[in-house]
N, C-alpha and C positions, 0 to 999 in steps of 0.2 A: 522469434525474431524481435517482437515487441518488448518482451521481458529483457532480452539481452541489451537492446538499445536503451532501455530505462536504466539498467544497472551498470552498463559499461559505456554508455554514451556513444561516441562515434567509432568505437573500437570495431575493427572488421570482424565479421562473424566467421570465426575459424573453428577448427576442431578443438583447439585448446579452450576457446571461450565457451563453446558448447559443453565441453567437459567440466569446466568450472561451474557453469550453471547447474548441470546435473549433480555435481558434488554439493553445491549449496542447497539445492532442493532436497537431496538425501539427508543432509544434516538437519535441515528444518523439519522434515518428516520425523526423523528419529528423536529429535529434541521434543517435538510436540507429543510424540508417543510416550516419552518418559514421564511426562506430566499429565497423561491421560487426555490429551487434546488432539489426538490424531484425526478425529472426525471433522475438525475445523478446516483442514486443508482438503481441497477438491482438485484432483489432478487427473488428466488423461493425456493422450499423446500430444495434443495441440494446445491444451488450456491448463492454466493454473489459477485457482481462485480460492476464496475463503467463504465459509458460511458466516456472513457478517452478523446475522442475528445471534450467533453463538459466542460473540466476544463483546467485551466492554471496551468501547472505543470513543474517545472524545470527538473525533471527526464525525463518526456516524451519529453521535448524540447531537452534534451541531446541526447536521443535516436534518435531524428530526425536530429541530428547534427546541431542544431541552434547554431551559434558561441557564442552568449552571454552565453548560458547554458553550453556549453563545457568549456568555459573560467572560469566559476564559480566552476567547479569541481576540487578539489585539493586532491583527494584520500580518502576522508572521506564521508561515507554515512550511516547515522543512526547507528553509532557505538555502541549505547547503547543497540541495539537489536542483539542477536546472529543470528537470522534468516536473517539478512541483509548482513551477511558476504559473501554469495555467490553472491549477487548483486554487492557488492564492487569489488569482483574479476572480474566479467564480465565488470563492468565499467572501471576498470584499464586496462583490456585487450583491450577494445575498444579504450581507450585513447592511449595506446602504438601503436596500428595500425595506428592511425592518425598522429603519429610523426615519 
């Protein structure tokens, strides 16, 4: 339910939406497998996650206070997604504490 609300916003959780989510997750898994990264995605009946230590990600580098990643952040984080607003607030607070 949480993943559906993140991806589809206020869309009612219907069989069609659940099917779309399953389809997207299948596509993600098969795409990752094609490039040898199938172990990055962790899924069970109720959870979907990634092994964050297995990927190169500027967000995770920022959280680890790696200077190059910190210098790349200028107050914008996935602004096209309403669910990212809370993360932006957290990133901004973290940045304020550093200065």
